[in-house]
C-alpha positions, 0 to 999 in steps of 0.5 A, spaced: 767 850 787 769 856 792 776 854 791 775 854 783 772 861 784 778 863 788 782 861 782 778 864 777 778 871 780 785 871 780 786 869 773 780 875 771 784 880 775 791 878 772 787 879 765 785 886 767 792 888 769 795 885 762 790 889 758 790 896 762 798 895 763 800 893 756 794 895 751 791 901 754 798 903 757 794 905 764 800 905 769 799 903 776 792 899 775 795 892 774 799 893 781 793 895 785 789 890 782 794 884 784 795 887 791 787 887 791 787 879 789 793 878 794 790 881 800 783 877 798 787 870 798 791 872 804 785 873 808 782 867 806 789 863 807 789 866 814 782 864 816 784 857 814 790 857 818 786 860 824 781 854 823 786 849 823 789 852 830 782 852 833 782 844 831 789 843 835 794 843 829 799 847 825 797 849 818 802 849 813 799 855 809 803 860 813 808 859 808 804 861 802 801 867 806 808 869 807 810 868 800 804 872 798 806 878 803 813 878 801 811 879 793 807 885 795 812 888 800 817 887 794 813 890 789 814 884 784 807 884 782 808 879 776 811 874 781 806 876 786 800 874 781 804 868 779 804 866 786 797 867 787 795 863 780 799 857 783 797 857 790 789 858 788 791 853 782 794 848 786 787 848 790 783 847 784 788 841 782 787 838 788 779 838 787 780 836 780 785 830 782 780 828 788 774 828 784 778 823 779 780 819 785 773 819 788 769 817 781 767 810 784 764 813 790 760 818 786 758 813 781 754 809 786 751 816 788 749 817 781 746 810 780 741 811 786 734 809 784 730 815 784 723 813 780 719 807 780 713 804 776 708 803 781 702 799 779 695 802 781 689 798 779 693 795 774 695 801 771 703 803 771 704 810 775 711 813 775 712 815 783 718 817 787 722 811 790 721 815 797 714 815 796 713 807 795 710 804 801 711 796 804 706 792 800 706 796 794 706 793 787 712 795 782 713 793 775 721 792 774 721 793 766 727 790 762 734 794 764 731 797 769 734 798 777 730 795 782 728 801 786 727 798 793 728 791 797 722 787 795 720 780 793 717 777 786 710 776 785 709 775 778 714 773 772 722 771 772 728 774 770 736 774 771 738 780 775 745 783 775 747 784 782 754 786 781 754 793 784 752 790 791 754 783 791 760 782 787 757 777 783 759 777 776 754 773 773 747 775 773 742 771 778 736 768 776 730 770 780 723 767 780 716 768 784 718 768 791 725 770 791 728 777 794 730 783 790 735 788 792 735 795 791 740 797 786 740 790 782 739 791 774 733 787 771 735 783 765 730 782 759 724 780 762 719 784 766 717 782 773 712 785 778 715 785 785 712 787 792 715 792 796 718 789 803 722 795 805 722 803 805 727 806 800 731 809 806 731 802 809 733 798 803 740 795 801 742 800 795 740 806 799 744 804 805 750 803 801 749 810 798 748 813 806 755 810 807 758 813 801 755 820 803 758 819 810 765 817 807 765 823 803 763 828 809 770 827 812 775 829 807 778 834 812 781 829 817 786 827 811 790 833 812 792 831 819 797 826 815 801 833 812 800 836 819 806 832 822 811 835 817 808 842 818 812 844 823 819 842 821 818 843 814 816 850 816 822 851 820 827 849 815 824 853 810 824 859 814 831 858 816 833 857 809 829 864 807 832 868 813 839 865 811 838 867 804 836 874 806 842 875 811 847 873 806 845 877 800 843 883 804 837 883 800 829 882 802 828 879 795 832 873 796 828 871 802 821 872 798 824 868 792 825 862 797 818 863 800 815 863 793 818 856 792 817 854 799 809 854 798 806 848 801 801 846 796 805 839 794 805 837 801 798 839 802 795 836 796 799 829 797 796 826 803 789 828 801 789 825 794 792 819 795 787 817 801 781 819 797 784 815 791 785 809 796 778 810 799 776 810 791 779 803 790 776 800 796 769 802 794 771 799 787 772 792 791 765 793 795 768 796 801 766 803 804 771 806 808 768 812 812 775 817 813 782 817 811 785 816 818 781 809 818 786 807 812 792 809 816 790 805 822 788 799 818 795 799 814 798 798 821 793 794 824 797 788 829 791 785 832 784 782 829 778 781 833 772 777 830 765 775 832 764 768 831 757 767 828 755 771 822 763 773 821 767 767 821 761 762 820 756 763 815 750 765 820 747 759 818 746 753 823 745 746 821 741 741 825 746 736 828 742 731 832 735 730 834 735 727 841 728 725 843 727 723 850 725 715 851 718 714 848 718 720 844 718 720 836 724 723 833 720 725 827 714 728 832 719 732 836 722 735 830 715 737 827 713 740 833 719 744 834 719 747 827 712 748 827 712 753 833 718 756 830 716 757 823 714 765 824 720 767 828 726 771 825 731 768 829 737 765 826 736 758 830 729 758 828 730 759 821 735 754 821 730 749 824 725 750 819 730 750 813 732 743 816 725 740 816 721 737 811 716 742 809 711 736 810 712 735 817 711 743 819 704 743 822 699 749 823 700 753 830 695 756 834 695 760 841 702 762 839 706 766 844 713 769 844 717 770 851 723 774 848 730 771 849 727 765 852 723 761 847 716 760 844 709 757 846 703 754 842 698 749 840 700 744 835 695 738 834 692 739 840 698 739 844 701 745 848 708 745 846 714 749 848 721 751 844 727 755 847 732 755 853 731 749 858 730 754 863 724 756 860 721 750 857 723 745 863 726 748 869 725 742 873 728 737 868 734 733 870 738 733 864 745 735 862 745 742 858 748 741 851 755 743 849 753 746 843 747 750 840 741 747 842 733 748 843 729 744 848 722 742 847 717 740 852 710 737 850 704 738 855 709 740 860 713 734 860 720 735 857 721 731 850 728 732 848 733 737 844 735 739 838 742 741 837 745 745 831 752 746 829 755 752 825 758 752 818 765 755 817 765 760 812 769 757 806 774 763 806 775 764 813 782 759 814 785 762 808 783 769 810 786 769 817 792 765 814 793 771 809 792 776 815 798 773 818 802 774 812 800 781 812 803 783 819 797 781 824 801 778 830 794 777 834 788 774 832 782 773 837 775 770 837 770 774 841 763 770 842 757 770 846 757 762 845 760 757 849 767 755 850 766 748 846 763 751 840 768 756 840 774 752 840 771 747 835 770 753 830 777 756 832 781 750 831 779 749 824 779 757 822 786 758 825 784 763 831 790 763 836 786 766 842 779 764 843 774 768 848 767 765 849 761 766 853 762 774 853 757 779 854 757 785 849 761 789 855 766 783 856 767 784 848 769 791 849 773 790 855 777 785 851 779 790 846 781 795 850 785 791 854 790 789 848 797 791 849 799 798 846 805 794 842 799 790 839 795 795 837 791 798 832 786 793 833 781 791 828 774 788 830 770 785 825 762 783 826 755 783 823 750 784 828 747 789 833 750 786 839 757 787 835 756 795 834 759 797 841 765 792 840 766 796 833 766 803 836 771 800 841 776 798 836 781 802 833 778 800 826 771 797 826 769 793 820 762 791 819 760 785 814 754 789 811 751 785 806 746 782 810 743 789 812 746 789 819 744 797 820 747 798 827 753 795 826 754 798 819 753 805 822 758 804 828 763 801 824 769 805 820 769 801 814 763 796 811 764 790 807 758 790 802 759 783 800 758 777 804 765 775 803 770 775 809 776 775 805 775 782 803 778 784 809 785 782 806 783 786 800 782 792 805 788 791 809 792 791 802 789 797 799 790 801 806 798 799 806 799 800 799 795 807 799 799 809 805 806 807 802 804 811 796 802 817 800 808 817 805 813 816 798 809 822 795 809 827 801 817 825 802 818 826 795 814 833 795 818 835 801 825 833 798 824 837 791 821 843 795 827 844 799 832 843 793 828 848 790 829 853 796 837 851 796 837 853 789 833 860 790 838 861 796 843 862 791 839 867 787 838 863 781 830 862 781 827 869 780 820 869 784 816 869 777 819 862 775 819 859 782 812 860 782 812 856 775 816 851 778 811 850 784 806 848 779 810 843 776 811 840 783 804 840 784 803 836 778 808 831 780 805 830 787 798 829 784 801 824 779 804 820 784 798 820 789 793 817 784 798 811 784 794 809 790 788 807 785 793 802 782 792 794 785 797 792 790 801 787 788 807 787 794 806 780 797 807 784 804 801 788 802 796 782 799 799 776 803 799 772 797 
């Protein structure tokens, strides 16, 4: 808005100048007004240049500043006004184009639920979403958004979750089913119980990520900075040569007018924002422009195993009781003890056990990182690591994921589990290779045998198993320079340090892995690993558009400078031509919103 006001101020001053000069015939007023406007814009450009220098890079606003000062010196005040209009108008055009490119991101913010129908003593009371507490009951009317994450306690309906999961078909939900904030109710009212506060709910977490991505547009200019010094030097050489050859400072001023760097400044930001917008349309939130550039050049892709390459859902493989222990009893006791745990193994054990086998538990105790202990049918049962359950047992540890069980202090057996590979994993990794990946790694804390079995089916060529978080970071940092940038993808709290260490960290955020999402440079908001292929394709397409756009802008501007060198372009018309170049630049940049189709980009 500030930049738009600058443009409006310049237009108003021009209108006043026209009236005083041509209608009221008051000499000199217009020239003074234009000089005031020129001084105002020059000061703002100079401040921006100083800020650029403080951040350690050379800004190319220097050419626009030289053009304005040249017009003031030559007293060509109508040309001066025109270059002011074009310079400030170029900024406004950039803001407009960025807004168009960014509208998918803003659409998410606009849809953020703000009010809810809370049930109080059977009556509906409209409250702010932020005021809802865990345990409150909320009425979701037909066509309304779910305000926070919760569970249905009354009624059933179909819910449109497309903005969250990408599912095109509404999902039927009934009593006991979870509801995600931001999903849209169908034709029947339901009552739900609040399970998460607004700040912790699914849709609000997406909104926070979008706000984070919107807060970092300044970094986009760094792409233009690479061209700033050579472009500035070439333009000044042409301008000074024109001055020397013609002996007329006006010729230098005319070259500087067409050398205005607006197209170069506009090209990269608009293309990169358009690419980020395209990412969000595909349910991928990218937090900054440089992430797109790094992703487009990535050569190494590292993956966590559980929950990333696999489904984060183990299934029971074998129930192996000791001699004299009933297999069904072993499973029953273990599942009964684990029914209140939120651990992935515990959830898988309970889901894989017939509900009729799950019994009441008393005296439940949990030893963090080791296991649980409790009483079932009057028996003391322990489930967890072998070192916790039966440290003196003389048995060989399982080569796969397993829990061990003891009954009344005696080792009773083990239950083993196997990971389920995501169905899209093999194709995703195959496509990454077609998209330019040279090295694919699996970094996991699981044992080597389990990791090798998954890697063989998935198509991973470098398996690192039994790693602690610090060892994962070391593996990422030790990747050779020729195999970088490195992209790390994970989904859990333990992956957060690795995501930060990588050149690009991607979080699988569909399951609400907050720590991973906050540490990542990009977040996939649906439970689909193949979105990494989309992210790479969009990044490659965006950077190709940005580079073509920047190159096109530089070529056109230098050609115009050479024509201005001959004196064929008066300063006034040079400023007009600059705006034409701006429009061409913006139009090219918005092509980043188109779907990538090049097989080298898509891997298809």
